[in-house]
N, C-alpha and C positions, 0 to 999 in steps of 0.2 A: 492317681485315680481319675482326676478330671481329664487328663490326657487320654486315658483308656476309653472313657465315655465319649469323648469327642471323636476318637477314631472309630468307635462302633457306630456312632450316629452317622458319620460320613459314609461308612461302609454300607449301612442299611439304606441310606438315601440313594447311593449309587446302584444298589441292587434293585430297588424299587423303580428307578428311572429306566434301567436297562430292561427290566421285565415289561414295563409299559411300552417301551420302544419296540420290543419284540412282538407284542400283541398288535400294535399299530402297523407294523411292517407285514405281518402275516395276513391280516384281513384287509382286502381291498375296499376302498371307499365306494360309495354309491356311484360317484362320477366315474371312477376307474372301471367298475363293473359295466356301466353303461357304454363306456368307450370300447371295451372289449367286445361287447355285443354288437355295437354299431360297426366296428371294424370287420367282424365276421360277416355281417349282413351286406357290407359294401362290396364284398367279393372282388371282382376284377375291374371295378369302375376306376376310371382315372381322370385326372384333371378337374375341369369345372363340374363334370357330372358327379364325381366323388365328393368334391367340396360341397356341392348343393345337398347331396344325400346325407353327408355327415352332419351338416348344419341342421337339417330337418330332424334327423334321428336323435341327435343330442339335445334338441330344444324341448323335447317332451310334449310337443304339440302335435295333434293329429294333422296329417297332410291334407290340405284342402284340395278340392277338385282342380282348382286353377293351378296350384303348385304342382300337382301330379301331372297335369297336362303340359306344363312348362318343362318338367323333368323329362317327360316322354319326347317332347319336341327337341330338347337338347340332345337326347340320346340318338334320335333319328338323324339330326343334322350332323352330329359328330361322326356317325357311320358314313354318311354321304360325303363328308369332308376328308375322308382318308386319302392320303397322298398329296394333299394341298399343304402348303407351308407359307409362313409369313403373311404378307399383305393379301395374297390370294385367298388364304384360308380365312383371314379376318373378314374380308369383304364377303366371302361366301357365307360364313356363319351369320353375319349381320342380315343379309338378305334372307337366308333360310329361316332364321328365327322370327323374322318379322312377317314372313309370308305364310307360313304353315299354320293351319288352324288346329 
């Protein structure tokens, strides 16, 4: 009889744990939902531009005017740097980002 009760207790515990795991797996967390939304908004951004966008999007803080200007500057400089590689691109980006207002 004790053996039967023990087996039933283990079976019920296993059932409860698996039901809880199924609930947790089906409902995305707040962070997972936010990541999905930010990924969709990021669109075709790549590299540093995407990294900066995702950091801002996931931080839950509104974008300041200065940060928005910096993102726009990065976007413009990245477009102008197309075709450049390595040290040439690095030097161009440094100059471009420090000169543009």
